[in-house]
N, C-alpha and C positions, 0 to 999 in steps of 0.2 A: 503494500499498500503505501503510495507516493501522494502526502497531503498536498492540497492547492495554498500557496497563499491565503486564499481568503477563508479558509477553513479554524473552525475551531478548535480543531484537536493540534496538540503540541506538535512542530512542525524542529525536528533537530539536524543537525548535520551527519554525511556518515563520519562513522569513526573509522577505525582504521582497517577494519575487515570491509573488502569488499560483498557484499551483498547486504549489506544492513543499509534500509533506503531508509528507515525515517527513524523518529524519535530520540536516540539518544548519542548523545558526542561521547568521541572518546572509549572506545572497544581497548580492549588489553593485548589483543595478539594482531600481529602481520597478518594479510591475506596471503595464500599458500597457492593460489591457483591462477598467476600473475605468471606466464613465459617466460623461463629464464635464458638471459643471454650465454649465448657458447662459451665466453669466458668464465660465467660463474659455473657452467656445468664441469670443467672440466677442474673450481674448487673445491664442489663438494664429491666431484670423484675420490679426488687425492682427501676429502678428509674422511668419507666412506672407509676410504680403504685402513686408516689411519685408526678409525672406531671398532673397525672388525678387528684389529690386531691388537688392542687394547683390552679386548674383549677376551680374544681367546687366551693372554697374557693373566688376562684378572676376570672374570665370569663374573665374579659378583659386585661388580666395580654400578655401584648403582645411578651415580652422575654418566656415567660414559652411555647407559642404556637409555637417559632421558635424554642427551644431545643425538645419541643416532635415531630415535623415533622419532624427531624433529624434522632428521634431513629424510628420513624416508616418506613423511607426511610432505616435507618440500616438492619434492619426488613425482609425488602422486603415488605410493605405494603406504596406503590407509593400514590394509588390512596389517601389515608388516610392521606397521609403524606399533600399529595394536598390542600384534605380539610381544615385541618389544615394550611397553610397559608393563601389559601381563608380568611377566618376567620379575619386574625390577616390583613389583606388588610384592610376587611370592618372596622377593630377597630381604624388601623392609616393609611389611605392612603397615606398620606405624608411620612411616615418613609422609606427610603432609603434600610433600613437593611433588612428589609421585602422581597422586592424587587429582591437584592441581593442573598436573601434564597432561593426565587423561582428558580431564575437563573441558581443557584448551583444545586438544587432540578432537574430542566427537565437535564441539561448535563452531570449530573452521567447517566440520564436515557435514553442518546441518541437525543434526540430531543433540539439538539441544534440551531436551528432555532430559536424554544419558548423560550429557553433559551434567547438567545439572546434579544429578544423581555422583556422580564423582567429586562435584566440587563443593556441594555438602558434607559427603567422607571428608575432604581436606577442611574443613572450615571446622567438624568434630573436632580436628584434629588439634588447629590450630584458630580459635576464634576470636585470634586480636591483629589478625596478618589480612590487612585491606587490601590489596589485592586479591585475597582469595573470595572476598565477603563482595567487592566487586565486580569481579567475574561471575560468581553464582546469584548476584540480583540479575546480573545479565541476561545470563543462560535462562533464568527462571521466567523472566519478560520475553527471553526469546521461545518460551516454549507456551506460551499463551498464560500465563501464574499470575498474572499481574498484582494481588494480595502478597505471595511470598516474596515476590520479587519488593517488593513499596517494602518489605520488614527486610530483608536485606539491602537495601540502599538505606534505608533508615541508619543499620549498622556501621555501613561504610562513613556515613557523613559523621558520626561520631567516631570514626578512627579516624581519621583525618579532617575535623571540624573547620578546616580553610583551605579544603582543596574545594574553588569554587565548580566544576564542573561535578562531582559529587551531585553536588546542592542544586544544579541545574536537571541533574537525572532524576532527583529524588524531587524537585517541583515536577516533572513531566510524567511518572510514575504518577505521583498523585493528579495530577490535571487527566490523566486517563481515569485513573481511579473514581473519578468524580469528588475529587477531595477537596474544591475549587480552594477556600479557605489556606490549607494548610500550606498546598502548591504554592498560591501566592507568597508565601512567608518564604518557598524554599528558592521559588525564584528571587525575590527582594536580596534574599542571603547571598546567592550566587553572585548580583550585580555588585553588591556590599565589597567583596571580594576582588571581583573582577568586572568592574564599569564599564558600562558601551557594552558589552558581550553582546551579538550580532542575535545567535541563533535562543541567549537568553532571552532578550530585547524582544524576539519576534512571538515567542512561547508567551512572555507575560503580557502583550499587548492581545493575544488571540484567546488568553483565559481571561484577561478584563473583558471583554467584548461578550465572553462569554456571561461573566458572572451579570453585566449590563443586562443584556438579554432577556436573564431569568429572572432580573428583579422587577425588571419590565410588565415581565409575562405574570406575575405572581399579584399586579397592584388589579 
């Protein structure tokens, strides 16, 4: 859904993930679907060789599993990337970073509900990690669970209260969840931190248009 400039729906710019067409600024991950230049392909091939060498010499090294899974995902070998992450989970089942990587992989490939499950497991292990809370909120929102997403955007805003984009995203989910006064407060807080931010300003304008329409309709 791409909202028009005349809509009362919050309009938010693309984040870093290609495919997020609306709603929230700043996603946590880079797109993996772009065409890889030839020079980068050479570097990836070299990197893959050294990752394999590293895992042969130290097969229980979890960071190597994680970085290799990222490379496999970047080169569109998603099932192999998942296999690498599953091995990492067996090696360190209490490592939140493993579940965060798995959530990121799934979210980047459109499996938002599954991604939310893994981000939730990461959050349960490390509830004070801002990136995990923020990523979980994003995945829940993309999976269509606005109420749960709202809860974790609140958590993210508590963990980093001076991040403008966090308050803007919180405002947007509140706006979408029809909690208009709370949304207004979050947008205003975001603009206090980052005055003049275009997307936040547009969202606030649309929110106030909607609020005014409802006031008129209630008379």
